[in-house]
C-alpha positions, 0 to 999 in steps of 0.5 A, a space after each residue: 689802374 694799378 696802385 702799390 700797397 704796402 704789406 700793412 695796407 694790403 693785410 688791412 684791406 684783406 681784413 676789411 674785404 674778408 669782413 665784407 664777404 662774411 657780413 655782406 653790406 651793413 644796412 641801417 635799420 631804424 635809428 640805431 640798429 644795423 643789419 648785415 644783409 648777407 649780400 656781398 659785392 661780386 667786384 669786391 669778392 673778385 678783388 679779394 681773391 686776386 689779392 689773396 692770390 698775390 699775397 700767396 705768390 709773394 710768400 
C-alpha cells in the first residue's frame, strides 16, 4: 500500500510515533488514571524508522 502525505502530515505522524516509542501503549488504570506500558509496537517502530529515513533523503 502506498499513500502520499503532505510535509505537515509527515511531521505530525512522526511526532505521534515518537511519543509512542517513548511511552509505549497507554493503558487505562482505574477510573481516571492511565499508565504508560513502555511496550512499543515493532510495526510502528519500523514505520518511524522508514519515515525518518525518507525525510532525511528528501532534505
